[in-house]
PDB file as gemmi writes it, atoms N, CA and C in Angstrom:
CRYST1    1.000    1.000    1.000  90.00  90.00  90.00 P 1                      
ATOM      1  N   UNK A   1     -27.238 -21.230   0.968  1.00  0.00           N  
ATOM      2  CA  UNK A   1     -26.959 -22.617   0.627  1.00  0.00           C  
ATOM      3  C   UNK A   1     -28.232 -23.250   0.078  1.00  0.00           C  
ATOM      4  N   UNK A   2     -28.056 -24.093  -0.877  1.00  0.00           N  
ATOM      5  CA  UNK A   2     -29.194 -24.778  -1.483  1.00  0.00           C  
ATOM      6  C   UNK A   2     -29.834 -25.726  -0.467  1.00  0.00           C  
ATOM      7  N   UNK A   3     -31.092 -25.991  -0.671  1.00  0.00           N  
ATOM      8  CA  UNK A   3     -31.760 -26.932   0.216  1.00  0.00           C  
ATOM      9  C   UNK A   3     -31.415 -28.358  -0.189  1.00  0.00           C  
ATOM     10  N   UNK A   4     -31.568 -29.260   0.742  1.00  0.00           N  
ATOM     11  CA  UNK A   4     -31.266 -30.665   0.468  1.00  0.00           C  
ATOM     12  C   UNK A   4     -32.388 -31.260  -0.372  1.00  0.00           C  
ATOM     13  N   UNK A   5     -32.225 -31.227  -1.679  1.00  0.00           N  
ATOM     14  CA  UNK A   5     -33.261 -31.707  -2.587  1.00  0.00           C  
ATOM     15  C   UNK A   5     -32.921 -33.056  -3.187  1.00  0.00           C  
ATOM     16  N   UNK A   6     -31.647 -33.279  -3.446  1.00  0.00           N  
ATOM     17  CA  UNK A   6     -31.264 -34.430  -4.240  1.00  0.00           C  
ATOM     18  C   UNK A   6     -30.492 -35.464  -3.434  1.00  0.00           C  
ATOM     19  N   UNK A   7     -30.644 -35.436  -2.143  1.00  0.00           N  
ATOM     20  CA  UNK A   7     -29.883 -36.397  -1.360  1.00  0.00           C  
ATOM     21  C   UNK A   7     -30.465 -37.801  -1.507  1.00  0.00           C  
ATOM     22  N   UNK A   8     -29.569 -38.764  -1.457  1.00  0.00           N  
ATOM     23  CA  UNK A   8     -29.983 -40.162  -1.478  1.00  0.00           C  
ATOM     24  C   UNK A   8     -29.282 -40.841  -0.311  1.00  0.00           C  
ATOM     25  N   UNK A   9     -29.937 -41.819   0.258  1.00  0.00           N  
ATOM     26  CA  UNK A   9     -29.391 -42.464   1.434  1.00  0.00           C  
ATOM     27  C   UNK A   9     -28.982 -43.900   1.138  1.00  0.00           C  
ATOM     28  N   UNK A  10     -27.922 -44.315   1.785  1.00  0.00           N  
ATOM     29  CA  UNK A  10     -27.513 -45.717   1.767  1.00  0.00           C  
ATOM     30  C   UNK A  10     -27.982 -46.296   3.089  1.00  0.00           C  
ATOM     31  N   UNK A  11     -28.688 -47.394   3.016  1.00  0.00           N  
ATOM     32  CA  UNK A  11     -29.255 -47.990   4.218  1.00  0.00           C  
ATOM     33  C   UNK A  11     -28.678 -49.390   4.449  1.00  0.00           C  
ATOM     34  N   UNK A  12     -28.784 -49.818   5.705  1.00  0.00           N  
ATOM     35  CA  UNK A  12     -28.356 -51.182   6.001  1.00  0.00           C  
ATOM     36  C   UNK A  12     -29.512 -52.145   5.703  1.00  0.00           C  
ATOM     37  N   UNK A  13     -29.318 -53.398   6.016  1.00  0.00           N  
ATOM     38  CA  UNK A  13     -30.331 -54.406   5.682  1.00  0.00           C  
ATOM     39  C   UNK A  13     -31.621 -54.239   6.487  1.00  0.00           C  
ATOM     40  N   UNK A  14     -31.589 -53.391   7.527  1.00  0.00           N  
ATOM     41  CA  UNK A  14     -32.801 -53.128   8.312  1.00  0.00           C  
ATOM     42  C   UNK A  14     -33.445 -51.790   7.935  1.00  0.00           C  
ATOM     43  N   UNK A  15     -32.913 -51.142   6.904  1.00  0.00           N  
ATOM     44  CA  UNK A  15     -33.491 -49.888   6.432  1.00  0.00           C  
ATOM     45  C   UNK A  15     -33.014 -48.655   7.176  1.00  0.00           C  
ATOM     46  N   UNK A  16     -32.023 -48.797   8.056  1.00  0.00           N  
ATOM     47  CA  UNK A  16     -31.493 -47.648   8.797  1.00  0.00           C  
ATOM     48  C   UNK A  16     -30.490 -46.900   7.929  1.00  0.00           C  
ATOM     49  N   UNK A  17     -30.623 -45.588   7.911  1.00  0.00           N  
ATOM     50  CA  UNK A  17     -29.731 -44.751   7.108  1.00  0.00           C  
ATOM     51  C   UNK A  17     -28.326 -44.820   7.676  1.00  0.00           C  
ATOM     52  N   UNK A  18     -27.358 -45.090   6.793  1.00  0.00           N  
ATOM     53  CA  UNK A  18     -25.962 -45.214   7.204  1.00  0.00           C  
ATOM     54  C   UNK A  18     -25.064 -44.177   6.530  1.00  0.00           C  
ATOM     55  N   UNK A  19     -25.463 -43.687   5.372  1.00  0.00           N  
ATOM     56  CA  UNK A  19     -24.663 -42.717   4.635  1.00  0.00           C  
ATOM     57  C   UNK A  19     -25.592 -41.934   3.715  1.00  0.00           C  
ATOM     58  N   UNK A  20     -25.058 -40.839   3.194  1.00  0.00           N  
ATOM     59  CA  UNK A  20     -25.846 -40.005   2.293  1.00  0.00           C  
ATOM     60  C   UNK A  20     -25.023 -39.689   1.048  1.00  0.00           C  
ATOM     61  N   UNK A  21     -25.679 -39.614  -0.078  1.00  0.00           N  
ATOM     62  CA  UNK A  21     -25.071 -39.200  -1.333  1.00  0.00           C  
ATOM     63  C   UNK A  21     -25.670 -37.839  -1.668  1.00  0.00           C  
ATOM     64  N   UNK A  22     -24.779 -36.845  -1.854  1.00  0.00           N  
ATOM     65  CA  UNK A  22     -25.225 -35.484  -2.130  1.00  0.00           C  
ATOM     66  C   UNK A  22     -24.790 -35.059  -3.525  1.00  0.00           C  
ATOM     67  N   UNK A  23     -25.548 -34.150  -4.102  1.00  0.00           N  
ATOM     68  CA  UNK A  23     -25.154 -33.488  -5.335  1.00  0.00           C  
ATOM     69  C   UNK A  23     -23.812 -32.799  -5.082  1.00  0.00           C  
ATOM     70  N   UNK A  24     -22.875 -32.897  -6.013  1.00  0.00           N  
ATOM     71  CA  UNK A  24     -21.530 -32.357  -5.808  1.00  0.00           C  
ATOM     72  C   UNK A  24     -21.549 -30.857  -5.564  1.00  0.00           C  
ATOM     73  N   UNK A  25     -22.411 -30.128  -6.235  1.00  0.00           N  
ATOM     74  CA  UNK A  25     -22.488 -28.675  -6.034  1.00  0.00           C  
ATOM     75  C   UNK A  25     -22.923 -28.355  -4.610  1.00  0.00           C  
ATOM     76  N   UNK A  26     -23.909 -29.066  -4.112  1.00  0.00           N  
ATOM     77  CA  UNK A  26     -24.360 -28.867  -2.738  1.00  0.00           C  
ATOM     78  C   UNK A  26     -23.243 -29.207  -1.763  1.00  0.00           C  
ATOM     79  N   UNK A  27     -22.529 -30.300  -2.013  1.00  0.00           N  
ATOM     80  CA  UNK A  27     -21.424 -30.701  -1.161  1.00  0.00           C  
ATOM     81  C   UNK A  27     -20.351 -29.615  -1.119  1.00  0.00           C  
ATOM     82  N   UNK A  28     -20.000 -29.053  -2.271  1.00  0.00           N  
ATOM     83  CA  UNK A  28     -18.993 -28.000  -2.333  1.00  0.00           C  
ATOM     84  C   UNK A  28     -19.457 -26.751  -1.586  1.00  0.00           C  
ATOM     85  N   UNK A  29     -20.733 -26.397  -1.707  1.00  0.00           N  
ATOM     86  CA  UNK A  29     -21.281 -25.252  -0.983  1.00  0.00           C  
ATOM     87  C   UNK A  29     -21.197 -25.482   0.519  1.00  0.00           C  
ATOM     88  N   UNK A  30     -21.475 -26.698   0.940  1.00  0.00           N  
ATOM     89  CA  UNK A  30     -21.398 -27.020   2.366  1.00  0.00           C  
ATOM     90  C   UNK A  30     -19.956 -26.900   2.872  1.00  0.00           C  
ATOM     91  N   UNK A  31     -18.990 -27.361   2.076  1.00  0.00           N  
ATOM     92  CA  UNK A  31     -17.587 -27.233   2.462  1.00  0.00           C  
ATOM     93  C   UNK A  31     -17.179 -25.763   2.575  1.00  0.00           C  
ATOM     94  N   UNK A  32     -17.642 -24.943   1.646  1.00  0.00           N  
ATOM     95  CA  UNK A  32     -17.343 -23.506   1.705  1.00  0.00           C  
ATOM     96  C   UNK A  32     -17.954 -22.880   2.954  1.00  0.00           C  
ATOM     97  N   UNK A  33     -19.181 -23.253   3.271  1.00  0.00           N  
ATOM     98  CA  UNK A  33     -19.831 -22.740   4.477  1.00  0.00           C  
ATOM     99  C   UNK A  33     -19.064 -23.153   5.732  1.00  0.00           C  
ATOM    100  N   UNK A  34     -18.597 -24.389   5.771  1.00  0.00           N  
ATOM    101  CA  UNK A  34     -17.812 -24.855   6.919  1.00  0.00           C  
ATOM    102  C   UNK A  34     -16.506 -24.084   7.041  1.00  0.00           C  
ATOM    103  N   UNK A  35     -15.869 -23.795   5.922  1.00  0.00           N  
ATOM    104  CA  UNK A  35     -14.641 -23.013   5.948  1.00  0.00           C  
ATOM    105  C   UNK A  35     -14.912 -21.603   6.452  1.00  0.00           C  
ATOM    106  N   UNK A  36     -16.005 -20.997   6.013  1.00  0.00           N  
ATOM    107  CA  UNK A  36     -16.386 -19.666   6.500  1.00  0.00           C  
ATOM    108  C   UNK A  36     -16.600 -19.691   8.008  1.00  0.00           C  
ATOM    109  N   UNK A  37     -17.287 -20.704   8.497  1.00  0.00           N  
ATOM    110  CA  UNK A  37     -17.524 -20.817   9.939  1.00  0.00           C  
ATOM    111  C   UNK A  37     -16.220 -21.005  10.708  1.00  0.00           C  
ATOM    112  N   UNK A  38     -15.293 -21.776  10.143  1.00  0.00           N  
ATOM    113  CA  UNK A  38     -13.997 -21.979  10.790  1.00  0.00           C  
ATOM    114  C   UNK A  38     -13.247 -20.649  10.897  1.00  0.00           C  
ATOM    115  N   UNK A  39     -13.254 -19.876   9.835  1.00  0.00           N  
ATOM    116  CA  UNK A  39     -12.574 -18.583   9.851  1.00  0.00           C  
ATOM    117  C   UNK A  39     -13.215 -17.628  10.851  1.00  0.00           C  
ATOM    118  N   UNK A  40     -14.531 -17.642  10.917  1.00  0.00           N  
ATOM    119  CA  UNK A  40     -15.218 -16.802  11.907  1.00  0.00           C  
ATOM    120  C   UNK A  40     -14.856 -17.208  13.324  1.00  0.00           C  
ATOM    121  N   UNK A  41     -14.823 -18.499  13.577  1.00  0.00           N  
ATOM    122  CA  UNK A  41     -14.485 -18.993  14.915  1.00  0.00           C  
ATOM    123  C   UNK A  41     -13.045 -18.625  15.280  1.00  0.00           C  
ATOM    124  N   UNK A  42     -12.133 -18.690  14.313  1.00  0.00           N  
ATOM    125  CA  UNK A  42     -10.741 -18.320  14.564  1.00  0.00           C  
ATOM    126  C   UNK A  42     -10.619 -16.863  14.996  1.00  0.00           C  
ATOM    127  N   UNK A  43     -11.390 -16.000  14.399  1.00  0.00           N  
ATOM    128  CA  UNK A  43     -11.299 -14.574  14.691  1.00  0.00           C  
ATOM    129  C   UNK A  43     -12.173 -14.108  15.830  1.00  0.00           C  
ATOM    130  N   UNK A  44     -12.837 -15.014  16.463  1.00  0.00           N  
ATOM    131  CA  UNK A  44     -13.794 -14.670  17.517  1.00  0.00           C  
ATOM    132  C   UNK A  44     -13.168 -13.836  18.627  1.00  0.00           C  
ATOM    133  N   UNK A  45     -11.932 -14.121  19.004  1.00  0.00           N  
ATOM    134  CA  UNK A  45     -11.305 -13.427  20.127  1.00  0.00           C  
ATOM    135  C   UNK A  45     -10.421 -12.260  19.700  1.00  0.00           C  
ATOM    136  N   UNK A  46     -10.389 -11.977  18.413  1.00  0.00           N  
ATOM    137  CA  UNK A  46      -9.581 -10.864  17.934  1.00  0.00           C  
ATOM    138  C   UNK A  46     -10.255  -9.535  18.259  1.00  0.00           C  
ATOM    139  N   UNK A  47      -9.412  -8.517  18.408  1.00  0.00           N  
ATOM    140  CA  UNK A  47      -9.935  -7.174  18.679  1.00  0.00           C  
ATOM    141  C   UNK A  47     -10.737  -6.696  17.467  1.00  0.00           C  
ATOM    142  N   UNK A  48     -11.749  -5.911  17.725  1.00  0.00           N  
ATOM    143  CA  UNK A  48     -12.577  -5.373  16.644  1.00  0.00           C  
ATOM    144  C   UNK A  48     -12.414  -3.861  16.580  1.00  0.00           C  
ATOM    145  N   UNK A  49     -12.813  -3.294  15.479  1.00  0.00           N  
ATOM    146  CA  UNK A  49     -12.765  -1.844  15.277  1.00  0.00           C  
ATOM    147  C   UNK A  49     -14.162  -1.365  14.939  1.00  0.00           C  
ATOM    148  N   UNK A  50     -14.467  -0.164  15.383  1.00  0.00           N  
ATOM    149  CA  UNK A  50     -15.758   0.423  15.037  1.00  0.00           C  
ATOM    150  C   UNK A  50     -15.715   0.889  13.587  1.00  0.00           C  
ATOM    151  N   UNK A  51     -16.869   1.100  13.008  1.00  0.00           N  
ATOM    152  CA  UNK A  51     -16.950   1.607  11.640  1.00  0.00           C  
ATOM    153  C   UNK A  51     -16.232   2.949  11.545  1.00  0.00           C  
ATOM    154  N   UNK A  52     -16.394   3.790  12.551  1.00  0.00           N  
ATOM    155  CA  UNK A  52     -15.749   5.103  12.562  1.00  0.00           C  
ATOM    156  C   UNK A  52     -14.222   4.952  12.525  1.00  0.00           C  
ATOM    157  N   UNK A  53     -13.677   4.020  13.301  1.00  0.00           N  
ATOM    158  CA  UNK A  53     -12.226   3.804  13.310  1.00  0.00           C  
ATOM    159  C   UNK A  53     -11.728   3.329  11.941  1.00  0.00           C  
ATOM    160  N   UNK A  54     -12.458   2.443  11.338  1.00  0.00           N  
ATOM    161  CA  UNK A  54     -12.069   1.923  10.023  1.00  0.00           C  
ATOM    162  C   UNK A  54     -12.110   3.044   8.990  1.00  0.00           C  
ATOM    163  N   UNK A  55     -13.175   3.843   9.030  1.00  0.00           N  
ATOM    164  CA  UNK A  55     -13.286   4.960   8.084  1.00  0.00           C  
ATOM    165  C   UNK A  55     -12.138   5.944   8.268  1.00  0.00           C  
ATOM    166  N   UNK A  56     -11.768   6.221   9.512  1.00  0.00           N  
ATOM    167  CA  UNK A  56     -10.665   7.162   9.772  1.00  0.00           C  
ATOM    168  C   UNK A  56      -9.357   6.624   9.226  1.00  0.00           C  
ATOM    169  N   UNK A  57      -9.088   5.339   9.395  1.00  0.00           N  
ATOM    170  CA  UNK A  57      -7.860   4.741   8.865  1.00  0.00           C  
ATOM    171  C   UNK A  57      -7.847   4.778   7.343  1.00  0.00           C  
ATOM    172  N   UNK A  58      -8.993   4.505   6.733  1.00  0.00           N  
ATOM    173  CA  UNK A  58      -9.078   4.534   5.270  1.00  0.00           C  
ATOM    174  C   UNK A  58      -8.880   5.951   4.742  1.00  0.00           C  
ATOM    175  N   UNK A  59      -9.447   6.944   5.431  1.00  0.00           N  
ATOM    176  CA  UNK A  59      -9.267   8.335   5.019  1.00  0.00           C  
ATOM    177  C   UNK A  59      -7.795   8.739   5.141  1.00  0.00           C  
ATOM    178  N   UNK A  60      -7.151   8.319   6.224  1.00  0.00           N  
ATOM    179  CA  UNK A  60      -5.744   8.666   6.455  1.00  0.00           C  
ATOM    180  C   UNK A  60      -4.860   8.082   5.350  1.00  0.00           C  
ATOM    181  N   UNK A  61      -5.261   6.965   4.801  1.00  0.00           N  
ATOM    182  CA  UNK A  61      -4.487   6.333   3.723  1.00  0.00           C  
ATOM    183  C   UNK A  61      -4.937   6.793   2.338  1.00  0.00           C  
ATOM    184  N   UNK A  62      -5.945   7.681   2.306  1.00  0.00           N  
ATOM    185  CA  UNK A  62      -6.443   8.179   1.030  1.00  0.00           C  
ATOM    186  C   UNK A  62      -7.287   7.183   0.277  1.00  0.00           C  
ATOM    187  N   UNK A  63      -7.817   6.217   0.976  1.00  0.00           N  
ATOM    188  CA  UNK A  63      -8.617   5.173   0.323  1.00  0.00           C  
ATOM    189  C   UNK A  63     -10.116   5.435   0.425  1.00  0.00           C  
ATOM    190  N   UNK A  64     -10.469   6.462   1.129  1.00  0.00           N  
ATOM    191  CA  UNK A  64     -11.899   6.777   1.276  1.00  0.00           C  
ATOM    192  C   UNK A  64     -12.116   8.263   1.150  1.00  0.00           C  
TER     193      UNK A  64                                                      
END                                                                             
């Protein structure tokens, strides 16, 4: 993800930051990262397979 280079802040009358304006590309990258994290969290409790098991299944199907 890109670093926060172009952010701009909206402040109140006392100078406290209340909102941020981001470059649209950075914003889209952040949304994609959040979606990736959501998908990872969803699969957290799913059963996993070892590399050997996956390779054996792929070989059995003629894909490896």
